[in-house]
C-alpha positions as CSV (number, residue, x, y, z in Angstrom):
1,M,0.2,0.3,0.1
2,N,3.2,2.1,0.5
3,I,4.1,1.8,-2.8
4,I,0.5,2.7,-4.3
5,I,0.5,6.1,-2.0
6,R,4.3,7.0,-3.0
7,L,3.6,6.8,-7.2
8,I,0.2,8.6,-6.7
9,L,2.4,11.2,-5.0
10,C,5.3,10.9,-8.0
11,W,2.6,12.2,-10.0
12,I,1.0,15.1,-8.0
13,F,3.8,16.6,-6.2
14,P,7.4,14.6,-7.1
15,P,9.1,16.4,-5.0
16,L,7.3,14.9,-1.6
17,A,7.8,11.6,-2.7
18,V,11.5,11.3,-2.5
19,F,11.4,13.1,0.7
20,D,13.1,10.8,2.7
21,K,15.9,9.7,-0.4
22,G,18.0,12.9,1.1
23,C,18.3,16.3,0.1
24,G,20.5,15.7,-3.0
25,A,17.6,13.7,-4.4
26,I,14.7,16.4,-3.5
27,A,16.7,18.5,-5.3
28,M,17.5,17.3,-8.5
29,V,13.5,16.1,-8.8
30,F,13.0,19.4,-7.4
31,I,14.7,21.2,-10.0
32,L,13.1,18.8,-12.8
33,T,10.2,19.6,-11.9
34,L,10.6,23.0,-12.1
35,L,11.8,22.4,-15.7
36,G,8.7,20.6,-16.9
37,W,6.3,18.5,-14.9
38,L,7.0,15.3,-16.5
39,P,10.7,15.3,-15.6
40,G,10.6,15.6,-12.4
41,A,7.7,13.2,-12.5
42,I,10.0,10.3,-14.3
43,V,12.5,10.7,-12.2
44,A,11.2,10.7,-9.3
45,M,9.3,7.7,-10.0
46,L,11.9,5.8,-10.7
47,M,13.6,7.0,-8.0
48,C,11.1,5.3,-6.1
49,L,10.5,1.8,-7.8
50,A,14.4,1.7,-7.4
51,D,13.7,1.5,-4.1
52,K,11.6,-1.2,-4.1
53,K,13.6,-4.0,-5.5
């Protein structure tokens, strides 16, 4: 259930989904989200799915 909530957060507000990954991950996803919502969402989703494996 936790992964479902995290994937929903990846689409709504990507930096919030990677909050527990550290400051560098948050900054990278935030900058990509500012450049365009889709790149930030994709990177956040990849980070969340890579953590599950």
